[in-house]
C-alpha positions as CSV (number, residue, x, y, z in Angstrom):
1,M,-3.9,1.9,12.5
2,I,-3.4,-1.4,14.0
3,K,-1.2,-1.6,17.6
4,S,-0.2,-4.3,19.1
5,N,2.7,-4.6,21.6
6,K,6.0,-3.9,19.5
7,V,4.8,-3.2,16.3
8,I,2.7,-0.7,14.3
9,A,0.9,-2.3,11.5
10,I,0.0,0.8,8.7
11,P,-2.1,0.2,6.2
12,R,-0.1,0.9,2.9
13,G,-3.3,3.3,1.8
14,A,-3.0,6.0,4.5
15,I,0.8,5.9,3.0
16,I,0.0,5.8,-0.8
17,K,-2.7,8.1,-0.4
18,E,-0.2,11.0,1.8
19,R,2.2,10.3,-0.9
20,L,0.0,10.9,-3.6
21,D,-0.7,14.1,-2.3
22,E,3.2,15.0,-1.5
23,R,3.5,14.3,-5.2
24,N,1.1,16.6,-6.6
25,I,0.2,13.0,-8.4
26,S,-3.7,12.5,-9.1
27,K,-5.4,9.2,-8.1
28,K,-6.5,9.4,-12.5
29,E,-2.1,9.7,-13.3
30,F,-1.8,6.6,-10.1
31,I,-4.3,4.7,-12.3
32,V,-3.0,5.2,-15.5
33,R,0.9,4.5,-14.1
34,M,0.6,2.1,-12.5
35,E,-1.4,-0.4,-14.6
36,M,-4.7,-0.8,-13.3
37,S,-8.1,-0.4,-13.6
38,K,-9.4,1.8,-11.0
39,M,-11.5,-0.9,-9.3
40,D,-8.3,-2.5,-8.6
41,A,-6.3,1.2,-7.6
42,N,-9.4,1.1,-5.2
43,K,-9.1,-2.1,-3.5
44,L,-4.9,-1.0,-4.0
45,I,-5.9,1.9,-1.4
46,N,-8.3,0.5,0.3
47,D,-6.1,-2.6,1.4
48,E,-8.4,-4.8,0.0
49,I,-6.2,-7.0,-1.8
50,L,-3.0,-8.6,-1.9
51,L,0.3,-6.0,-2.0
52,T,2.5,-8.4,-4.9
53,K,6.6,-7.8,-5.4
54,D,5.4,-6.4,-9.5
55,I,2.7,-3.6,-7.5
56,A,5.7,-2.8,-4.9
57,L,7.6,-2.9,-7.8
58,K,5.6,-0.4,-9.6
59,L,5.4,1.8,-6.0
60,E,9.1,2.4,-6.0
61,L,9.0,3.4,-9.4
62,I,6.3,5.8,-9.3
63,L,6.2,7.1,-5.0
64,E,9.6,6.6,-5.2
65,I,9.8,3.9,-1.6
66,P,11.9,1.1,-2.0
67,Y,9.6,-2.3,-3.0
68,K,11.2,-4.3,0.3
69,F,9.8,-1.1,2.1
70,W,6.0,-2.3,1.0
71,L,7.1,-5.4,0.7
72,N,7.6,-5.1,4.7
73,L,4.6,-3.2,5.3
74,E,2.1,-5.8,3.8
75,E,3.6,-8.8,6.1
76,I,3.3,-6.8,8.9
77,Y,0.1,-5.9,8.4
78,R,-1.6,-8.9,7.1
79,G,0.1,-10.5,10.2
80,K,-1.6,-8.4,12.7
81,L,-4.6,-8.8,11.0
82,K,-4.2,-12.2,11.9
83,M,-3.6,-11.8,15.1
84,I,-7.0,-9.6,15.6
85,V,-9.0,-12.5,13.8
86,R,-8.0,-15.3,16.2
């Protein structure tokens, strides 16, 4: 977790993992339902690729968390990473 003055940036992978556990969805099932390769799914969970609107919409269907939440989370997280690198 990355923390700054007012906003805490939570890596999306942590939320994805938690939600998969809550919904008893295996990683294999997640990969199939996301229509991703195993490598790309791992990159998504490890916050190594950009979360696009297409990915956010799939996450909404699978994890029942609105796509706008995912896009907002991505924007905050990437913004905080830029602040740290400076």
